[in-house]
KESETI-887160 format. One record per residue: residue in three letters; chain; x, y, z of N, C-alpha, C in turn. Coordinates in pm, 1 decimal. Each point is the difference from the previous one (the first is absolute). Layout:
! KESETI-887160
<r code="ala" unit="A" n_u="X" n_v="Y" n_w="Z" ca_u="X" ca_v="Y" ca_w="Z" c_u="X" c_v="Y" c_w="Z"/>
...
END
This chain:
! KESETI-887160
<r code="met" unit="A" n_u="654.2" n_v="3779.6" n_w="11618.2" ca_u="-117.6" ca_v="-22.5" ca_w="82.9" c_u="-128.7" c_v="29.9" c_w="-77.9"/>
<r code="arg" unit="A" n_u="1.0" n_v="107.6" n_w="-75.2" ca_u="-119.3" ca_v="38.9" ca_w="-75.1" c_u="-34.2" c_v="-105.2" c_w="-105.5"/>
<r code="tyr" unit="A" n_u="102.4" n_v="-55.5" n_w="-65.5" ca_u="-22.7" ca_v="-103.1" ca_w="-101.8" c_u="-61.8" c_v="-124.7" c_w="61.9"/>
<r code="thr" unit="A" n_u="46.7" n_v="-38.9" n_w="117.4" ca_u="-53.9" ca_v="-117.0" ca_w="68.9" c_u="-145.7" c_v="21.8" c_w="38.3"/>
<r code="thr" unit="A" n_u="-31.5" n_v="118.0" n_w="49.7" ca_u="-137.6" ca_v="31.1" ca_w="38.9" c_u="-92.1" c_v="-1.8" c_w="-120.6"/>
<r code="ser" unit="A" n_u="44.8" n_v="58.9" n_w="-109.8" ca_u="-81.5" ca_v="1.2" ca_w="-121.6" c_u="-22.9" c_v="-141.2" c_w="-52.5"/>
<r code="thr" unit="A" n_u="103.1" n_v="-81.1" n_w="3.3" ca_u="-12.2" ca_v="-138.3" ca_w="-46.8" c_u="-99.3" c_v="-77.5" c_w="85.4"/>
<r code="leu" unit="A" n_u="8.3" n_v="15.9" n_w="130.0" ca_u="-93.1" ca_v="-69.8" ca_w="89.1" c_u="-143.0" c_v="46.9" c_w="-20.8"/>
<r code="leu" unit="A" n_u="-18.2" n_v="128.2" n_w="-24.4" ca_u="-133.6" ca_v="53.1" ca_w="-25.1" c_u="-59.1" c_v="-59.7" c_w="-127.3"/>
<r code="val" unit="A" n_u="78.3" n_v="-3.8" n_w="-106.1" ca_u="-48.3" ca_v="-55.9" ca_w="-126.7" c_u="-32.9" c_v="-147.7" c_w="15.6"/>
<r code="leu" unit="A" n_u="87.1" n_v="-75.0" n_w="65.8" ca_u="-26.1" ca_v="-143.0" ca_w="19.2" c_u="-124.5" c_v="-24.4" c_w="83.4"/>
<r code="ser" unit="A" n_u="-23.1" n_v="82.7" n_w="100.7" ca_u="-119.9" ca_v="-18.7" ca_w="81.9" c_u="-125.8" c_v="33.1" c_w="-79.6"/>
<r code="leu" unit="A" n_u="7.0" n_v="97.7" n_w="-87.9" ca_u="-115.8" ca_v="33.1" ca_w="-83.4" c_u="-28.0" c_v="-110.4" c_w="-101.3"/>
<r code="leu" unit="A" n_u="104.8" n_v="-59.5" n_w="-54.0" ca_u="-18.6" ca_v="-107.1" ca_w="-97.4" c_u="-61.3" c_v="-124.1" c_w="63.3"/>
<r code="ser" unit="A" n_u="35.1" n_v="-26.8" n_w="123.4" ca_u="-54.0" ca_v="-118.5" ca_w="65.7" c_u="-143.1" c_v="20.9" c_w="47.8"/>
<r code="ala" unit="A" n_u="-47.1" n_v="122.4" n_w="-0.3" ca_u="-134.1" ca_v="29.9" ca_w="50.2" c_u="-103.5" c_v="11.1" c_w="-111.9"/>
<r code="thr" unit="A" n_u="36.0" n_v="-42.1" n_w="-121.4" ca_u="-94.3" ca_v="11.8" ca_w="-110.9" c_u="-112.4" c_v="-101.8" c_w="13.2"/>
<r code="pro" unit="A" n_u="-120.2" n_v="35.7" n_w="-40.2" ca_u="-110.8" ca_v="-94.8" ca_w="6.4" c_u="18.3" c_v="-115.6" c_w="-98.4"/>
<r code="cys" unit="A" n_u="-75.2" n_v="-104.4" n_w="14.9" ca_u="15.8" ca_v="-121.1" ca_w="-81.0" c_u="-105.8" c_v="-9.3" c_w="-108.2"/>
<r code="val" unit="A" n_u="-24.4" n_v="105.6" n_w="-71.0" ca_u="-94.4" ca_v="0.0" ca_w="-110.4" c_u="81.4" c_v="-2.5" c_w="-128.3"/>
<r code="ala" unit="A" n_u="-20.4" n_v="-99.2" n_w="-85.5" ca_u="87.2" ca_v="-18.4" ca_w="-115.2" c_u="-53.7" c_v="63.1" c_w="-128.1"/>
<r code="lys" unit="A" n_u="-127.9" n_v="16.5" n_w="-15.2" ca_u="-55.5" ca_v="47.1" ca_w="-125.3" c_u="-13.3" c_v="151.9" c_w="2.0"/>
<r code="pro" unit="A" n_u="16.6" n_v="62.6" n_w="-117.4" ca_u="-17.7" ca_v="144.6" ca_w="-4.5" c_u="-146.3" c_v="35.2" c_w="20.3"/>
<r code="thr" unit="A" n_u="-23.0" n_v="116.4" n_w="51.6" ca_u="-137.4" ca_v="47.2" ca_w="17.0" c_u="-52.4" c_v="43.0" c_w="-136.3"/>
<r code="gly" unit="A" n_u="-121.9" n_v="40.4" n_w="-5.8" ca_u="-59.1" ca_v="43.0" ca_w="-125.6" c_u="72.0" c_v="117.3" c_w="-63.4"/>
<r code="asp" unit="A" n_u="74.8" n_v="75.5" n_w="79.5" ca_u="72.0" ca_v="114.9" ca_w="-52.2" c_u="142.4" c_v="-34.1" c_w="-44.6"/>
<r code="gly" unit="A" n_u="40.7" n_v="-128.1" n_w="11.5" ca_u="130.8" ca_v="-42.7" ca_w="-47.6" c_u="111.9" c_v="6.9" c_w="101.9"/>
<r code="trp" unit="A" n_u="-28.1" n_v="39.6" n_w="122.5" ca_u="102.0" ca_v="9.1" ca_w="104.3" c_u="12.8" c_v="-132.8" c_w="72.3"/>
<r code="tyr" unit="A" n_u="122.7" n_v="-40.7" n_w="29.3" ca_u="24.8" ca_v="-120.3" ca_w="78.7" c_u="14.5" c_v="38.3" c_w="146.2"/>
<r code="arg" unit="A" n_u="-51.1" n_v="-82.5" n_w="87.7" ca_u="11.8" ca_v="24.1" ca_w="144.2" c_u="109.0" c_v="-87.5" c_w="61.9"/>
<r code="asn" unit="A" n_u="59.0" n_v="-89.2" n_w="-79.1" ca_u="103.8" ca_v="-90.3" ca_w="47.5" c_u="129.2" c_v="30.6" c_w="-76.5"/>
<r code="leu" unit="A" n_u="105.6" n_v="38.3" n_w="72.6" ca_u="124.7" ca_v="41.2" ca_w="-63.0" c_u="65.0" c_v="-113.7" c_w="-78.0"/>
<r code="gly" unit="A" n_u="1.0" n_v="-120.2" n_w="55.5" ca_u="62.2" ca_v="-113.1" ca_w="-67.8" c_u="-65.2" c_v="-31.4" c_w="-133.2"/>
<r code="glu" unit="A" n_u="-131.3" n_v="1.9" n_w="-3.4" ca_u="-72.9" ca_v="-25.5" ca_w="-124.2" c_u="25.1" c_v="111.9" c_w="-100.6"/>
<r code="ala" unit="A" n_u="3.1" n_v="122.9" n_w="47.0" ca_u="26.7" ca_v="113.1" ca_w="-89.2" c_u="140.9" c_v="-8.4" c_w="-58.0"/>
<r code="gln" unit="A" n_u="97.4" n_v="-41.9" n_w="80.5" ca_u="136.9" ca_v="-15.8" ca_w="-49.1" c_u="7.4" c_v="-109.5" c_w="-106.2"/>
<r code="arg" unit="A" n_u="-70.8" n_v="-108.6" n_w="22.0" ca_u="-0.2" ca_v="-109.3" ca_w="-96.6" c_u="-59.0" c_v="45.6" c_w="-133.1"/>
<r code="val" unit="A" n_u="-112.5" n_v="70.2" n_w="6.5" ca_u="-65.0" ca_v="47.8" ca_w="-122.2" c_u="90.2" c_v="101.3" c_w="-71.4"/>
<r code="ala" unit="A" n_u="61.6" n_v="90.5" n_w="74.5" ca_u="89.8" ca_v="99.4" ca_w="-60.5" c_u="119.0" c_v="-67.9" c_w="-66.4"/>
<r code="arg" unit="A" n_u="55.1" n_v="-100.3" n_w="65.9" ca_u="114.6" ca_v="-73.0" ca_w="-56.0" c_u="-41.5" c_v="-76.1" c_w="-126.3"/>
<r code="asp" unit="A" n_u="-115.8" n_v="-64.9" n_w="4.7" ca_u="-46.5" ca_v="-79.0" ca_w="-114.8" c_u="-36.1" c_v="87.1" c_w="-120.6"/>
<r code="thr" unit="A" n_u="-54.5" n_v="118.5" n_w="24.6" ca_u="-43.5" ca_v="86.5" ca_w="-109.5" c_u="105.0" c_v="102.1" c_w="-40.5"/>
<r code="gly" unit="A" n_u="105.0" n_v="16.8" n_w="80.9" ca_u="103.4" ca_v="98.8" ca_w="-30.8" c_u="-41.9" c_v="142.8" c_w="29.4"/>
<r code="arg" unit="A" n_u="-104.3" n_v="17.2" n_w="76.6" ca_u="-49.7" ca_v="133.5" ca_w="33.9" c_u="58.5" c_v="47.0" c_w="132.7"/>
<r code="pro" unit="A" n_u="15.5" n_v="130.8" n_w="17.4" ca_u="48.1" ca_v="52.4" ca_w="128.0" c_u="-111.3" c_v="-4.0" c_w="104.3"/>
<r code="met" unit="A" n_u="38.9" n_v="13.7" n_w="124.8" ca_u="-97.3" ca_v="2.9" ca_w="109.9" c_u="-12.7" c_v="140.9" c_w="54.0"/>
<r code="phe" unit="A" n_u="-119.3" n_v="36.4" n_w="40.6" ca_u="-27.3" ca_v="125.7" ca_w="68.6" c_u="-59.4" c_v="-39.8" c_w="135.1"/>
<r code="ile" unit="A" n_u="71.7" n_v="29.0" n_w="107.7" ca_u="-41.7" ca_v="-44.9" ca_w="133.2" c_u="-52.5" c_v="120.0" c_w="78.6"/>
<r code="val" unit="A" n_u="-117.5" n_v="-16.0" n_w="58.6" ca_u="-60.7" ca_v="104.9" ca_w="81.7" c_u="-16.2" c_v="-53.8" c_w="141.4"/>
<r code="phe" unit="A" n_u="59.3" n_v="69.3" n_w="96.6" ca_u="-17.6" ca_v="-34.7" ca_w="140.0" c_u="-101.9" c_v="96.0" c_w="58.5"/>
<r code="arg" unit="A" n_u="-104.3" n_v="-54.8" n_w="60.2" ca_u="-98.8" ca_v="87.5" ca_w="62.7" c_u="-65.7" c_v="-73.3" c_w="115.5"/>
<r code="cys" unit="A" n_u="-65.9" n_v="74.7" n_w="81.2" ca_u="-66.1" ca_v="-56.2" ca_w="117.1" c_u="-149.1" c_v="28.1" c_w="-11.4"/>
<r code="glu" unit="A" n_u="-79.3" n_v="-103.9" n_w="7.0" ca_u="-144.8" ca_v="16.9" ca_w="-3.6" c_u="-55.8" c_v="-19.2" c_w="139.5"/>
<r code="thr" unit="A" n_u="-92.1" n_v="82.9" n_w="35.8" ca_u="-61.7" ca_v="-11.9" ca_w="132.8" c_u="-143.9" c_v="-39.3" c_w="-11.2"/>
END
């Protein structure tokens, strides 16, 4: 049950990402799909930060 809940939580967070494709001036991507593509193309690892802005 716990594994199913965790999986659903991760999938819901992934589907809620904003649709901004370019990195900001600080080099962070706001779109997970674009960041995955760049990481795959460059061979670099990803560092993912989940946070809530108000």
